[in-house]
C-alpha positions, 0 to 999 in steps of 0.5 A: 536466180535470174533464170526462170519464168520471171527474170528477177534481176531485171525487176527494178524499182520502176517496175515494182512501183508500176506493179504496186500502183496497178494493184492499188488501182484494182483494189480501189476499183473493187472497193468502189464497186462494192460500195456501189452495189451496197448503195444500189441495194439500199436504193432498191429497198427505198423504191420497194418501200415507196411502191408498197406505200403507194399500193397501200394508199390505193388499196385503202382508198378502195376500202374507204369508198366501200365503207362510206357506201355502207355508212350512208346506207346505214345512217339514212336507211336509204340509198347513198348519194349519187357521188358515193354510188359513183365512187363505190363503182370506181372502187369495185373497178379498181379492186380488180387490179389491187386485190385478190378475187375475194375482195371483188366478189365481196364488193359485188355482193354489197352492190347486189344487196344494195340493188335489191334494197334500192328496189325495195325502197322504191316499192315502199315509197310507191306503196306509201304514195299510192295506197297510204301504207307499206306493202305486207312484209316490206318493213321487215325486209327493210330491217333485215337488209339494214341488219345485213348492211350493218353486219357487213359494215362491221366486218368490212376490215376482215374482207380487206386482209391485204391491208392488214400490216400485222404480218409485215411488222417485225415481231418483238 
């Protein structure tokens, strides 16, 4: 019995205590390592949530700027103020990096429609100032443009699909 791969006769309590202590240390190290992995996973989830929150905030700011641009056009039936125009241009630029191409194209379309509307308003003002009346068909063009802006204003949330949280929330 004392012969073989392990000499059991030479195995004393001090050796046994060393072996058990070593096994306990390895077990404790494994347990601590597993706890660290769990902590890392939770920290990663918290960081991902913070990034998603920051991305949502930045995207929502683009939406707010576009909405304000359209709101001022509709409310005053005229150009938005210079600050709103500038903020809208910033939103168009940011949309390149925060959204899919469809949002950028939608914002570009709003800007182009506004440029045509602006030219019409300048022409109408000039006609009133010089001739005392609007050009033929200009009020109708203005009405059609304002209808378009109102329709875009009401459908603006649909253009910003990436802001909708419905798909991210757990189903009840």
